[in-house]
C-alpha positions as CSV (number, residue, x, y, z in Angstrom):
1,M,-16.5,49.5,67.7
2,S,-18.9,46.7,65.9
3,M,-20.8,44.3,67.9
4,L,-19.8,41.5,65.4
5,T,-15.8,42.7,66.4
6,P,-14.4,39.9,69.2
7,P,-12.6,41.8,72.0
8,G,-9.2,42.7,70.9
9,M,-9.4,42.7,67.5
10,G,-9.1,46.2,66.2
11,G,-7.9,48.4,63.3
12,K,-7.1,45.9,60.2
13,Y,-9.2,43.1,62.0
14,R,-12.1,45.1,62.8
15,V,-15.0,43.8,60.9
16,T,-17.5,46.5,59.9
17,G,-21.0,46.0,58.1
18,A,-21.1,42.9,55.5
19,A,-17.1,42.6,55.5
20,Y,-15.2,39.6,57.2
21,P,-11.3,39.0,57.2
22,R,-9.9,36.5,54.7
23,M,-8.6,33.5,55.6
24,S,-6.4,31.0,53.3
25,R,-7.0,27.4,53.5
26,P,-4.1,25.6,55.1
27,R,-2.1,24.7,51.8
28,R,-1.1,21.2,53.7
29,R,-3.8,19.2,51.7
30,R,-2.8,20.1,48.3
31,R,0.9,19.5,49.1
32,I,-0.6,15.8,49.5
33,V,-2.5,15.6,46.6
34,F,0.5,16.4,44.0
35,T,2.6,14.4,45.7
36,A,0.2,11.4,45.4
37,L,0.2,12.2,41.7
38,G,3.8,12.6,40.9
39,A,4.5,9.5,42.7
40,V,1.4,7.6,40.3
41,L,3.2,9.5,37.3
42,G,6.8,8.5,38.6
43,L,5.7,4.6,39.0
44,A,4.0,4.5,35.6
45,L,7.0,6.0,33.7
46,L,9.2,3.4,35.5
47,G,7.2,0.6,34.6
48,Y,7.1,1.8,31.2
49,G,11.0,2.2,30.8
50,S,11.6,-1.2,32.3
51,L,9.1,-3.1,29.8
52,Q,11.2,-1.6,27.2
53,L,14.6,-2.4,28.0
54,M,13.6,-5.7,28.3
55,N,12.5,-6.1,24.5
56,V,15.9,-4.2,24.1
57,F,17.5,-6.9,25.6
58,R,15.7,-9.9,24.2
59,G,16.4,-7.8,21.0
60,E,13.1,-8.3,19.9
61,S,10.4,-5.4,19.3
62,G,6.7,-5.4,18.0
63,S,8.0,-4.9,14.1
64,D,10.3,-7.3,14.5
65,K,7.8,-9.9,15.2
66,H,6.0,-8.6,12.5
67,H,9.0,-9.0,10.0
68,K,9.5,-12.8,11.5
69,A,5.8,-13.6,11.0
70,A,6.2,-12.8,7.5
71,A,9.5,-14.6,7.0
72,K,8.0,-17.9,8.6
73,D,4.9,-18.0,5.9
74,C,7.5,-17.3,2.8
75,A,9.8,-19.5,4.2
76,T,6.8,-22.3,4.9
77,P,7.5,-24.6,1.4
78,K,4.8,-24.5,-0.8
79,P,3.5,-27.9,-2.3
80,K,4.8,-28.9,-5.6
81,A,2.7,-28.8,-8.2
82,G,2.0,-32.7,-9.2
83,G,0.2,-34.2,-12.0
84,A,-3.1,-33.6,-10.7
85,A,-2.3,-30.2,-9.7
86,A,-0.7,-29.3,-12.6
87,A,-3.5,-30.3,-14.3
88,S,-6.2,-28.5,-12.3
89,A,-4.2,-25.4,-12.9
90,A,-4.1,-25.9,-17.0
91,A,-8.0,-26.7,-16.5
92,A,-8.9,-23.3,-14.5
93,V,-7.5,-20.9,-17.6
94,P,-10.0,-22.8,-20.5
95,A,-8.6,-22.9,-24.2
96,V,-9.4,-20.2,-26.7
97,V,-11.2,-21.3,-29.8
98,L,-9.0,-19.6,-32.7
99,P,-9.5,-19.6,-36.5
100,Q,-7.0,-22.4,-37.9
101,P,-5.3,-20.3,-40.6
102,G,-6.4,-21.8,-43.4
103,E,-10.0,-20.0,-42.6
104,I,-8.9,-16.9,-43.1
105,T,-8.3,-15.3,-46.4
106,V,-5.5,-13.0,-46.9
107,N,-4.8,-10.2,-50.0
108,V,-1.7,-9.2,-49.7
109,Y,-0.8,-5.3,-51.1
110,N,2.8,-3.6,-51.4
111,A,2.5,-0.1,-50.0
112,T,6.8,0.1,-50.6
113,P,9.2,0.6,-53.5
114,R,10.4,-2.6,-52.8
115,A,9.3,-5.0,-56.0
116,G,7.8,-8.0,-56.0
117,L,7.4,-8.0,-51.9
118,A,3.9,-8.9,-52.1
119,K,4.3,-11.9,-54.0
120,A,7.0,-13.0,-51.5
121,V,5.2,-12.3,-48.2
122,G,2.2,-14.2,-49.9
123,D,4.6,-17.2,-50.8
124,E,5.3,-17.5,-47.6
125,L,1.9,-17.1,-46.2
126,K,0.7,-19.9,-47.8
127,K,3.4,-22.0,-46.9
128,R,2.1,-21.7,-43.4
129,G,-1.2,-22.5,-44.2
130,F,-2.7,-19.1,-44.7
131,T,-5.8,-18.7,-47.8
132,V,-4.0,-16.2,-50.3
133,G,-6.2,-14.0,-52.1
134,T,-5.3,-10.9,-54.0
135,V,-1.3,-10.2,-54.4
136,G,-0.3,-6.9,-55.8
137,N,0.4,-2.7,-55.5
138,A,-1.6,-1.1,-52.8
139,P,-4.2,0.9,-53.7
140,A,-3.6,4.7,-54.0
141,D,-4.9,5.8,-50.5
142,F,-2.2,3.7,-49.0
143,D,0.4,3.6,-51.6
144,K,3.7,5.2,-50.4
145,K,1.7,6.0,-47.5
146,V,2.2,3.5,-44.8
147,P,5.2,4.2,-42.9
148,G,5.0,1.1,-39.8
149,T,5.6,-2.3,-40.8
150,G,1.7,-2.7,-41.8
151,I,-1.9,-2.5,-41.5
152,L,-4.5,-5.6,-41.4
153,L,-7.3,-4.0,-43.1
154,G,-11.1,-5.7,-42.6
155,S,-14.5,-5.1,-42.4
156,P,-16.4,-3.7,-39.2
157,K,-18.1,-7.3,-38.5
158,T,-14.2,-9.0,-38.9
159,D,-13.5,-11.2,-36.1
160,K,-10.9,-9.3,-33.5
161,A,-9.6,-13.4,-33.6
162,V,-8.6,-13.1,-37.1
163,F,-6.8,-10.0,-36.3
164,S,-5.1,-11.5,-33.6
165,V,-4.1,-14.9,-35.5
166,L,-2.7,-12.9,-38.6
167,G,-1.3,-10.3,-36.5
168,T,1.4,-13.2,-35.0
169,Q,3.1,-13.1,-38.4
170,L,4.5,-9.6,-38.5
171,D,5.4,-7.2,-35.9
172,G,4.2,-3.5,-35.0
173,D,0.9,-4.1,-37.2
174,T,-1.8,-2.0,-36.6
175,Q,-5.6,-3.0,-37.3
176,Q,-8.2,-0.8,-39.5
177,T,-11.4,-1.4,-41.2
178,D,-13.2,-0.1,-44.1
179,A,-16.9,-0.8,-45.6
180,R,-16.1,-3.9,-47.3
181,E,-18.8,-6.7,-46.4
182,G,-16.8,-9.4,-47.0
183,A,-14.8,-11.7,-44.4
184,D,-11.2,-11.2,-46.2
185,V,-8.5,-9.3,-44.7
186,D,-5.7,-6.8,-46.3
187,L,-2.4,-7.5,-45.3
188,I,-0.7,-3.5,-46.7
189,L,3.3,-3.8,-46.1
190,G,4.9,-0.3,-45.3
191,D,8.1,1.2,-45.0
192,A,9.2,-0.7,-41.8
193,F,8.6,-4.3,-42.9
194,K,11.3,-6.4,-43.4
195,E,10.1,-9.8,-43.5
196,L,7.6,-11.8,-42.1
197,S,7.9,-13.2,-38.1
198,P,10.4,-16.5,-37.8
199,K,7.5,-19.5,-38.4
200,E,9.0,-20.9,-35.0
201,T,8.5,-17.4,-33.1
202,A,4.9,-17.1,-35.2
203,D,3.8,-20.6,-34.0
204,K,4.9,-20.3,-30.1
205,E,2.5,-16.8,-30.1
206,L,-0.2,-18.9,-31.9
207,A,-0.2,-21.3,-28.9
208,L,0.2,-18.7,-26.4
209,L,-3.4,-17.2,-27.8
210,A,-4.6,-20.6,-27.8
211,H,-3.9,-21.6,-24.7
212,P,-3.6,-18.2,-22.5
213,Q,-0.8,-18.8,-19.3
214,P,-2.6,-18.2,-15.5
215,A,-1.7,-15.1,-13.9
216,P,1.6,-16.2,-12.1
217,A,1.3,-16.6,-7.9
218,K,1.8,-13.7,-5.5
219,S,5.8,-13.9,-4.3
220,C,7.0,-12.9,-0.9
């Protein structure tokens, strides 16, 4: 028997050399810790569930509050635009200076098989205040080769406002430029052309060009 072996202990409890019997720690402290953690977690879940249940009975959630706030903002009456407010809104968009029809010289060419079309359109443009130059059949480069409503042909230096003003007189026109140096513009009538836009419609489009409308306010 080793000197390290207590009296009365032998067999498998006999201590020899540097080996000692392995003793297990008591498990009571571990159980207490786990029990405390479980109780804390249970209380937290119970409190969260109670809070959610209260919200259900109140009939109000986070998303409901958000929707109510948004609805309240939308329902808030906006001040009506009175005289000063309307004038201020109109002044916010400056008027556009456009060339007058009399300042635009238009040459009217017929690229369709319809006889007399260029003269009829030229006469109508004169009534509407435009200065009409040459009237006749379209040049060979365009004769019977314009499938659309018409082509507005001008110089690369032609003011775009000139095209815009003349373009109010017919729908579906296209714009092109050539090597000319003058300020005149050609109106080449195509196969899809039927007639000029009604004068009332053209006048409204001109008014919108001269006085652009402000962008509408965003609605709810």
